[in-house]
KEDRENSE-219799 format. One record per residue (C-alpha): residue number from 1; x, y, z. Coordinates in Angstrom, 3 decimals, padded with zeros to 6 digits. Example, Ala and Ser with C-alpha at 12.3 -4.5 7.8 and 13.67 -1.06 7.14 Angstrom:
    i         u         v         w
    1   012.300  -004.500   007.800
    2   013.670  -001.060   007.140
***
This chain:
    i         u         v         w
    1  -027.488   005.076  -017.945
    2  -024.543   002.913  -016.907
    3  -021.968   005.391  -018.186
    4  -023.340   007.949  -015.711
    5  -023.198   005.597  -012.717
    6  -020.055   005.840  -010.616
    7  -017.761   002.778  -010.538
    8  -019.251   001.376  -013.759
    9  -017.481   000.822  -017.087
   10  -019.820   000.441  -020.073
   11  -017.703  -001.833  -022.274
   12  -017.338  -000.935  -025.971
   13  -016.911  -004.276  -027.782
   14  -015.234  -002.667  -030.806
   15  -012.442  -001.305  -028.564
   16  -012.067  -004.406  -026.379
   17  -010.261  -007.656  -027.078
   18  -009.028  -010.956  -025.715
   19  -005.341  -010.579  -024.840
   20  -004.901  -014.233  -023.805
   21  -007.554  -016.802  -024.672
   22  -008.572  -019.594  -022.349
   23  -005.563  -021.383  -020.875
   24  -004.542  -023.073  -017.664
   25  -001.323  -021.792  -016.069
   26   000.996  -024.359  -014.568
   27  -000.198  -025.320  -011.112
   28  -003.653  -023.751  -011.571
   29  -006.890  -025.730  -011.241
   30  -009.068  -023.542  -013.448
   31  -008.859  -022.236  -016.992
   32  -008.752  -018.467  -017.381
   33  -008.426  -015.724  -019.964
   34  -007.163  -012.140  -019.970
   35  -009.420  -009.408  -021.386
   36  -008.708  -005.804  -022.279
   37  -012.019  -004.045  -021.646
   38  -012.312  -000.456  -022.818
   39  -015.337   001.798  -022.962
   40  -017.121   004.635  -021.215
   41  -015.966   005.097  -017.642
   42  -018.395   006.926  -015.388
   43  -017.065   010.092  -013.685
   44  -015.712   009.327  -010.219
   45  -015.030   005.652  -011.008
   46  -012.093   004.166  -009.111
   47  -010.810   000.770  -010.173
   48  -007.820  -000.747  -008.422
   49  -005.456  -003.600  -009.196
   50  -006.534  -006.925  -007.641
   51  -010.044  -005.637  -006.962
   52  -012.879  -007.977  -007.968
   53  -015.679  -006.209  -009.841
   54  -018.521  -007.974  -011.594
   55  -018.366  -008.590  -015.348
   56  -021.928  -008.245  -016.644
   57  -023.203  -010.372  -019.549
   58  -026.337  -010.240  -021.613
   59  -028.934  -012.826  -020.659
   60  -029.101  -015.698  -021.458
   61  -025.523  -015.978  -020.261
   62  -022.880  -017.982  -022.169
   63  -022.172  -019.927  -018.956
   64  -024.407  -021.813  -016.511
   65  -026.123  -019.463  -014.098
   66  -029.074  -019.666  -011.781
   67  -031.958  -017.591  -013.190
   68  -033.147  -014.825  -010.900
   69  -036.475  -013.162  -011.735
   70  -035.380  -009.637  -010.859
   71  -032.063  -009.825  -012.735
   72  -031.983  -009.075  -016.470
   73  -028.240  -009.732  -016.801
   74  -025.771  -012.344  -015.578
   75  -022.602  -011.585  -013.637
   76  -019.221  -013.109  -012.872
   77  -016.428  -011.852  -010.675
   78  -013.210  -010.925  -012.450
   79  -009.851  -009.725  -011.128
   80  -008.407  -006.391  -012.236
   81  -004.857  -006.909  -013.515
   82  -004.208  -003.357  -014.726
   83  -006.222  -000.146  -014.561
   84  -006.628   001.741  -017.836
   85  -007.911   005.270  -018.177
   86  -010.874   004.025  -020.203
   87  -011.333   000.612  -018.608
   88  -009.220  -002.242  -017.260
   89  -007.339  -005.426  -018.103
   90  -009.017  -008.257  -016.192
   91  -008.573  -011.959  -015.565
   92  -011.702  -014.091  -015.878
   93  -012.064  -017.718  -014.719
   94  -013.981  -020.425  -016.548
   95  -017.251  -021.721  -015.105
   96  -016.173  -025.288  -014.480
   97  -015.804  -026.853  -017.921
   98  -017.575  -023.965  -019.649
   99  -015.559  -021.459  -021.687
  100  -016.960  -018.857  -024.065
  101  -015.977  -016.275  -026.642
  102  -018.398  -013.473  -025.699
  103  -017.153  -010.323  -023.973
  104  -018.959  -008.726  -021.029
  105  -021.013  -005.587  -021.659
  106  -020.001  -003.803  -018.456
  107  -017.906  -003.856  -015.323
  108  -019.789  -002.971  -012.155
  109  -018.958  -002.927  -008.445
  110  -019.160  -006.282  -006.744
  111  -021.860  -006.787  -004.160
  112  -021.260  -004.477  -001.203
  113  -020.295  -006.012   002.133
  114  -023.292  -007.126   004.189
  115  -024.870  -004.204   006.010
  116  -025.099  -006.282   009.177
  117  -025.003  -004.094   012.265
  118  -025.468  -000.932   010.199
  119  -028.837  -002.181   008.954
  120  -029.836  -003.110   012.501
  121  -028.852   000.371   013.713
  122  -030.864   002.074   010.960
  123  -033.812  -000.148   011.852
  124  -033.471   000.912   015.499
  125  -033.496   004.570   014.491
  126  -036.508   003.983   012.222
  127  -038.352   002.310   015.109
  128  -037.841   005.526   017.046
  129  -039.355   007.527   014.212
  130  -042.406   005.243   014.201
  131  -042.684   005.406   017.982
  132  -042.878   009.224   018.064
  133  -045.268   009.532   015.094
  134  -046.973   011.737   014.074
  135  -044.189   013.891   015.573
  136  -040.575   013.462   014.501
  137  -037.928   012.491   017.051
  138  -035.476   015.040   018.428
  139  -032.203   013.354   017.521
  140  -029.088   014.093   015.409
  141  -030.055   011.893   012.446
  142  -033.485   013.473   012.077
  143  -032.004   016.980   012.223
  144  -029.491   015.976   009.539
  145  -032.063   014.444   007.224
  146  -034.357   017.457   007.513
  147  -031.406   019.838   007.121
  148  -032.449   021.578   010.297
  149  -029.970   023.952   011.901
  150  -028.403   022.332   014.965
  151  -030.805   022.476   017.897
  152  -029.155   024.208   020.838
  153  -030.370   025.180   024.287
  154  -029.330   028.782   023.654
  155  -030.943   028.973   020.221
  156  -027.781   029.683   018.189
  157  -024.090   028.974   017.654
  158  -021.462   030.850   019.707
  159  -018.221   032.566   018.789
  160  -016.697   034.983   016.318
  161  -014.182   032.619   014.698
  162  -011.163   033.920   016.589
  163  -010.812   030.694   018.614
  164  -012.387   027.761   016.738
  165  -011.536   025.211   019.452
  166  -013.308   027.239   022.125
  167  -016.258   028.109   019.870
  168  -016.826   024.525   018.718
  169  -016.419   023.128   022.248
  170  -019.054   025.537   023.564
  171  -021.372   024.750   020.673
  172  -021.133   021.006   021.323
  173  -021.923   021.482   024.995
  174  -024.946   023.553   023.941
  175  -026.344   020.907   021.553
  176  -029.744   019.501   022.418
  177  -029.423   015.961   020.987
  178  -028.313   017.317   017.621
  179  -025.323   017.665   015.289
  180  -022.658   020.246   014.481
  181  -020.780   020.536   011.164
  182  -017.232   021.844   010.722
  183  -015.901   022.413   007.183
  184  -012.120   022.447   006.979
  185  -010.542   023.327   003.592
  186  -006.942   022.207   002.880
  187  -004.420   023.410   005.430
  188  -006.958   024.914   007.845
  189  -006.176   022.488   010.665
  190  -009.396   020.464   010.692
  191  -007.743   017.536   012.470
  192  -005.946   019.871   014.900
  193  -009.197   021.606   015.788
  194  -011.157   018.360   016.100
  195  -008.534   016.676   018.280
  196  -008.252   019.663   020.621
  197  -012.025   019.920   020.930
  198  -012.156   016.261   021.957
  199  -009.255   016.708   024.378
  200  -011.017   019.654   026.022
  201  -014.343   017.848   026.354
  202  -012.768   014.686   027.750
  203  -010.401   016.512   030.084
  204  -012.758   019.182   031.393
  205  -016.168   017.537   031.094
  206  -015.467   013.815   031.270
  207  -017.070   013.218   027.866
  208  -017.419   009.727   026.432
  209  -016.357   010.212   022.805
  210  -016.421   007.971   019.750
  211  -014.406   008.533   016.567
  212  -015.538   006.976   013.289
  213  -014.446   007.321   009.654
  214  -014.342   005.480   006.336
  215  -011.078   003.706   007.154
  216  -009.053   002.480   010.091
  217  -006.150   004.704   009.002
  218  -008.221   007.900   009.254
  219  -009.584   006.909   012.670
  220  -006.128   006.053   013.990
  221  -004.674   009.314   012.706
  222  -007.316   011.226   014.653
  223  -006.660   009.143   017.775
  224  -002.943   009.916   017.461
  225  -003.729   013.603   017.282
  226  -006.099   013.397   020.260
  227  -003.287   011.818   022.265
  228  -000.933   014.596   021.152
  229  -003.560   017.135   022.278
  230  -003.292   015.840   025.835
  231  -005.631   012.879   026.337
  232  -003.682   010.108   028.115
  233  -003.092   006.920   026.157
  234  -004.947   004.877   028.741
  235  -008.123   006.855   027.988
  236  -008.031   006.176   024.224
  237  -008.796   002.766   022.735
  238  -009.310   000.980   019.440
  239  -009.173  -002.529   018.050
  240  -006.582  -002.540   015.268
  241  -006.874  -004.245   011.906
  242  -004.157  -006.873   011.753
  243  -001.264  -006.986   014.176
  244  -000.538  -004.157   016.615
  245   002.809  -002.442   016.097
  246   003.341  -001.544   019.740
  247   003.858   002.116   018.791
  248   000.184   003.076   018.903
  249  -000.650   006.267   020.771
  250  -003.790   004.549   022.029
  251  -004.643   001.419   023.986
  252  -005.100  -001.578   021.693
  253  -008.131  -003.638   022.710
  254  -009.873  -006.686   021.222
  255  -012.977  -006.019   019.132
  256  -015.205  -007.169   021.957
  257  -013.175  -005.415   024.642
  258  -014.988  -002.069   024.538
  259  -017.274  -002.742   027.504
  260  -014.365  -003.726   029.735
  261  -012.414  -000.629   028.667
  262  -015.244   001.874   029.183
  263  -016.485   000.388   032.476
  264  -013.269   001.362   034.256
  265  -013.167   004.941   032.952
  266  -016.136   006.827   034.375
  267  -014.305   010.138   033.991
  268  -014.310   010.021   030.195
  269  -012.677   008.203   027.301
  270  -012.247   008.069   023.516
  271  -013.120   004.948   021.543
  272  -012.371   004.605   017.818
  273  -013.686   002.320   015.108
  274  -015.396   001.975   011.747
  275  -019.132   002.133   011.146
  276  -019.407  -001.612   011.813
  277  -017.907  -001.088   015.279
  278  -019.970   001.965   016.189
  279  -023.250   000.304   015.153
  280  -022.576  -002.969   016.970
  281  -024.799  -002.713   020.058
  282  -022.747  -005.376   021.815
  283  -019.633  -003.184   021.548
  284  -021.058   000.349   021.754
  285  -024.452   000.375   023.505
  286  -027.069   002.597   021.872
  287  -026.838   006.184   023.146
  288  -023.853   005.463   025.378
  289  -021.615   008.221   023.945
  290  -021.826   011.931   024.699
  291  -020.290   012.747   021.311
  292  -019.504   010.904   018.105
  293  -016.924   012.521   015.817
  294  -017.297   011.600   012.139
  295  -013.938   012.388   010.573
  296  -013.774   013.051   006.825
  297  -017.553   013.485   006.865
  298  -017.329   014.672   003.258
  299  -016.514   011.015   002.471
  300  -018.945   009.357   004.896
  301  -022.333   008.422   003.443
  302  -025.574   009.745   004.851
  303  -026.839   006.171   005.243
  304  -023.851   005.228   007.423
  305  -024.260   008.469   009.360
  306  -027.841   007.555   010.253
  307  -026.575   004.151   011.373
  308  -023.755   005.364   013.636
  309  -025.848   008.209   015.065
  310  -027.667   005.793   017.381
  311  -024.491   005.495   019.459
  312  -024.418   009.106   020.655
  313  -026.539   012.068   021.709
  314  -024.410   014.509   019.699
  315  -022.634   014.326   016.331
  316  -019.637   016.353   015.158
  317  -019.111   016.230   011.368
  318  -015.552   017.130   010.315
  319  -014.604   017.348   006.652
  320  -014.848   019.181   003.354
  321  -017.191   018.162   000.512
  322  -015.167   020.424  -001.813
  323  -012.424   017.786  -001.874
  324  -012.679   014.255  -003.288
  325  -015.772   012.174  -002.509
  326  -015.799   009.009  -000.485
  327  -013.408   006.255  -001.521
  328  -015.835   003.376  -001.108
  329  -019.567   003.388  -001.083
  330  -022.478   001.111  -000.434
  331  -025.425   000.944  -002.761
  332  -028.168   003.282  -001.625
  333  -031.012   005.109  -003.338
  334  -030.716   008.861  -003.585
  335  -030.191   010.941  -001.516
  336  -028.623   008.734   001.159
  337  -025.760   007.853  -001.190
  338  -024.350   011.362  -000.773
  339  -022.012   012.311   002.072
  340  -023.330   013.535   005.401
  341  -021.556   016.879   005.138
  342  -022.472   017.279   001.480
  343  -026.123   016.711   002.346
  344  -026.100   019.391   005.039
  345  -024.415   021.894   002.711
  346  -026.962   021.180  -000.050
  347  -024.740   022.310  -002.928
  348  -023.228   025.329  -001.143
  349  -019.461   025.781  -001.415
  350  -019.257   027.003   002.190
  351  -021.199   025.649   005.162
  352  -024.107   027.997   006.021
  353  -023.423   029.869   009.244
  354  -026.483   028.404   010.957
  355  -025.319   024.814   010.276
  356  -021.822   024.953   011.724
  357  -018.356   026.424   011.406
  358  -016.127   027.193   008.427
  359  -012.378   027.146   009.118
  360  -011.425   030.098   006.964
  361  -007.658   030.349   007.400
  362  -005.147   028.035   005.723
  363  -001.594   027.663   006.980
  364  -000.476   025.651   003.958
  365  -000.792   027.925   000.936
  366   000.755   031.308   000.347
  367  -001.872   034.017  -000.276
  368  -001.161   033.890  -004.018
  369  -002.190   030.203  -004.092
  370  -004.957   030.434  -001.513
  371  -006.806   033.218  -003.332
  372  -007.502   031.356  -006.609
  373  -008.338   028.195  -004.645
  374  -010.714   030.260  -002.550
  375  -012.437   031.662  -005.633
  376  -012.561   028.232  -007.283
  377  -014.062   026.300  -004.380
  378  -014.960   028.466  -001.383
  379  -016.810   031.558  -002.629
  380  -013.752   033.694  -001.859
  381  -014.043   032.956   001.875
  382  -010.713   031.132   002.366
  383  -007.669   033.221   003.326
  384  -004.034   032.427   003.992
  385  -002.533   032.898   007.431
  386  -000.153   035.843   007.519
  387   002.819   033.549   008.237
  388   002.521   031.810   004.860
  389   003.723   034.951   003.084
  390   007.171   034.367   004.610
  391   007.789   031.299   002.450
  392   010.281   032.046  -000.311
  393   011.442   030.044  -003.317
  394   014.336   031.855  -004.946
  395   013.474   033.347  -008.330
  396   010.005   031.758  -008.515
  397   006.807   033.760  -008.388
  398   004.277   032.375  -005.907
  399   000.747   031.537  -006.979
  400  -001.058   029.545  -009.642
  401   000.965   029.622  -012.865
  402  -000.682   028.457  -016.126
  403   001.524   026.561  -018.576
  404  -000.454   026.147  -021.817
  405   000.997   023.562  -024.208
  406  -000.151   023.061  -027.792
  407  -000.896   019.433  -028.660
  408  -003.562   017.465  -030.511
  409  -005.429   014.175  -030.208
  410  -004.028   013.276  -026.806
  411  -006.596   011.531  -024.630
  412  -004.974   010.338  -021.413
  413  -001.257   010.807  -022.081
  414   000.611   013.775  -023.522
  415   004.342   013.533  -024.325
  416   004.337   017.298  -024.851
  417   003.117   017.920  -021.319
  418   005.531   015.329  -019.907
  419   008.389   017.273  -021.529
  420   007.026   020.506  -020.034
  421   006.963   018.883  -016.585
  422   010.599   017.809  -016.947
  423   011.595   021.350  -017.927
  424   009.823   022.785  -014.895
  425   011.449   020.292  -012.537
  426   014.905   020.971  -014.000
  427   014.420   024.707  -013.535
  428   013.163   024.386  -009.946
  429   015.662   021.956  -008.432
  430   018.471   023.537  -006.453
  431   016.766   026.880  -005.967
  432   016.927   028.154  -002.406
  433   013.807   027.191  -000.467
  434   012.802   028.870   002.789
  435   009.724   027.077   004.199
  436   009.412   029.559   007.074
  437   011.591   032.176   008.799
  438   012.572   029.792   011.605
  439   013.987   027.195   009.193
  440   017.404   027.281   007.581
  441   017.346   027.946   003.817
  442   018.132   024.853   001.745
  443   018.142   023.806  -001.894
  444   014.813   022.607  -003.239
  445   015.063   018.857  -003.794
  446   012.989   016.351  -005.733
  447   010.763   015.466  -002.773
  448   009.687   019.106  -002.507
  449   007.825   018.787  -005.828
  450   004.789   016.663  -006.632
  451   003.274   016.026  -010.060
  452  -000.477   015.444  -010.138
  453  -002.476   014.172  -013.118
  454  -006.002   012.828  -013.652
  455  -004.875   009.784  -015.644
  456  -002.788   006.706  -014.897
  457  -001.357   006.762  -018.423
  458   000.007   010.274  -017.942
  459   001.421   009.296  -014.562
  460   003.435   006.517  -016.218
  461   004.550   008.791  -019.068
  462   005.683   011.564  -016.709
  463   007.513   009.089  -014.462
  464   009.364   007.707  -017.484
  465   010.255   011.187  -018.741
  466   011.507   012.258  -015.312
  467   013.514   009.042  -014.874
  468   015.140   009.529  -018.284
  469   016.228   012.975  -017.126
  470   017.604   011.562  -013.859
  471   014.749   012.718  -011.618
  472   013.589   009.460  -010.072
  473   012.568   010.857  -006.671
  474   009.835   013.271  -007.790
  475   006.478   011.838  -006.594
  476   003.974   011.458  -009.437
  477   000.402   010.271  -009.059
  478  -003.278   010.851  -009.513
  479  -005.176   013.296  -007.334
  480  -006.437   010.513  -005.073
  481  -002.885   009.657  -004.008
  482  -002.011   013.148  -002.839
  483  -005.165   014.148  -000.945
  484  -004.007   015.261   002.509
  485  -000.397   015.849   001.400
  486   001.503   019.032   000.590
  487   004.684   020.142  -001.193
  488   006.529   023.347  -001.924
  489   005.506   023.079  -005.583
  490   002.687   021.175  -007.243
  491   002.711   020.586  -010.996
  492  -000.665   019.605  -012.425
  493  -000.687   017.953  -015.873
  494  -004.138   017.501  -017.433
  495  -002.844   015.500  -020.449
  496  -005.983   015.620  -022.638
  497  -005.812   017.886  -025.688
  498  -009.480   018.824  -025.294
  499  -012.672   017.743  -023.613
  500  -013.596   015.846  -026.780
  501  -010.383   013.846  -026.554
  502  -010.699   013.093  -022.825
  503  -012.349   009.674  -022.309
  504  -014.599   010.983  -019.531
  505  -015.062   014.469  -020.956
  506  -014.748   017.837  -019.258
  507  -017.004   016.647  -016.452
  508  -014.156   014.483  -015.136
  509  -011.153   016.423  -016.397
  510  -012.201   019.763  -014.879
  511  -014.096   018.474  -011.856
  512  -013.870   021.303  -009.343
  513  -013.115   019.011  -006.387
  514  -010.264   017.388  -008.322
  515  -008.716   020.724  -009.341
  516  -009.138   022.011  -005.796
  517  -007.227   019.081  -004.296
  518  -004.501   019.193  -006.965
  519  -003.755   022.924  -006.721
  520  -004.142   023.200  -002.947
  521  -001.257   020.772  -002.349
  522   001.137   023.658  -003.128
  523   002.702   025.697  -000.357
  524   004.328   028.215  -002.704
  525   003.534   027.659  -006.396
  526   001.161   025.492  -008.418
  527   001.817   025.055  -012.141
  528  -001.123   023.962  -014.293
  529   000.094   022.330  -017.517
  530  -002.794   021.951  -019.957
  531  -003.613   021.609  -023.628
  532  -004.600   024.859  -025.308
  533  -007.561   023.094  -026.917
  534  -009.321   022.636  -023.585
  535  -010.464   026.244  -023.556
  536  -011.773   025.913  -027.119
  537  -014.388   023.311  -026.161
  538  -018.079   024.073  -026.204
  539  -019.583   022.180  -023.245
  540  -022.837   020.338  -023.811
  541  -024.222   020.604  -020.283
  542  -024.706   023.397  -017.716
  543  -022.233   021.583  -015.460
  544  -019.681   021.590  -018.291
  545  -020.130   025.337  -018.818
  546  -019.631   025.964  -015.096
  547  -016.506   023.832  -014.992
  548  -014.797   025.324  -018.021
  549  -015.645   028.815  -016.732
  550  -014.103   028.021  -013.348
  551  -011.022   026.566  -015.050
  552  -010.664   029.642  -017.270
  553  -010.695   031.849  -014.174
  554  -008.159   029.587  -012.462
  555  -005.649   029.877  -015.322
  556  -006.362   033.556  -015.879
  557  -007.997   033.141  -019.284
  558  -010.907   035.442  -018.386
***
């Protein structure tokens, strides 16, 4: 069903309307109209302003369209003007002289970018599978797909967890054309560990290393950290998107400048790029890397992982499937639409010991915050570093603090919860904050607090309530905005009065990954502001029962 497919809005005609009928703005060449499309939004859907999804119409379409035998609907691109919690306001252009009164029946993702070099790389890997038949090839992608433990020369994984950098470095050296997974929960130093592993392998072993991720920003952040870990700038390279700033910690090269860069560095290097770069045989020859690091592998699809794997003899997967899933996705049949790290973990909250390493110590959260997060998402395996207990916020108890608020019939915005947020902020500001014993105590200011909510409507309402009270510097946003960030205090506002009121139900509202990210932003205290009716719901699915049970434990209701 469409309503169960991520990034799809099944439009409800009775709740949708034409805000502005067909008209031609001054200076425009084409007529257009503005539609408010509301309906059932699939869990995990992420619309953004100025994105261009498809508007789907029943066939025969009310506009000229070329019939396609395999297509049972017609589509047109529209532009998202505003994101709603149960849909979007979109601008639609006329088809030449044709204008119509019908509304679309759904919004769906636009066609994905051409697979291009990724398809060619997958084909090359598949040719290898055919070539070795009836045996299967010994390579990282095959081990991943079969969920084999990493193949090592020694027959196991080293270390006791006391020195993750040393343990992971030794394990990578021991890999026999295979992969290694590293799960890093919030605050456990995943990027620190990964960058120092790369620095050690390049510096001591002359490794040729690639770094790939979903976005240029993630890749460049890792390259910055690798430089900080000791790899000289002249040994790190990447083609930047847009203009170079001149402040890069790596060497900026043209897209087709990889061969020239690597040819003059026989003693090791680091090259960064997206999946399109790492699968382009003209830039990165097949099998030319000793190691490919996939950063945020909990957001990197299995299909793309197979594609980039042809560049290297070893893969290192860094990430955490217990946080938010990938931001953008191609269209793949199951199971290759899941993330690489999620596939290896096969539903487990913690990476199995024979598949890789779990970074079990967070330096972000005090123990009182880390413990409930650990129970919620990591089978009780995550612990806080001893130093976190030295953080002090005057007069405020550390931990996860439930703030139940009685309200009714609120779907995506709750004035009652917005008022509760303002009261919390007013009470917190100015209290003495000691981030660690080496820092000077200072008053808690607005930037030390973040407010996280599942819904855009509640974000706007909370921002307005805070501004009216004079608190214009408190960051407010959805969970997606704050992933990777931290603050002394996190305030989570769920807004919906109950699962029945929430437009995407409990499955979205109490999604474990979403709660995990929201609460784990807090260094000292996380407040969860929620409607008392949420705990009165009777879930209709096993997943709903699991989620409301986990939420009840989180807020201490069981």
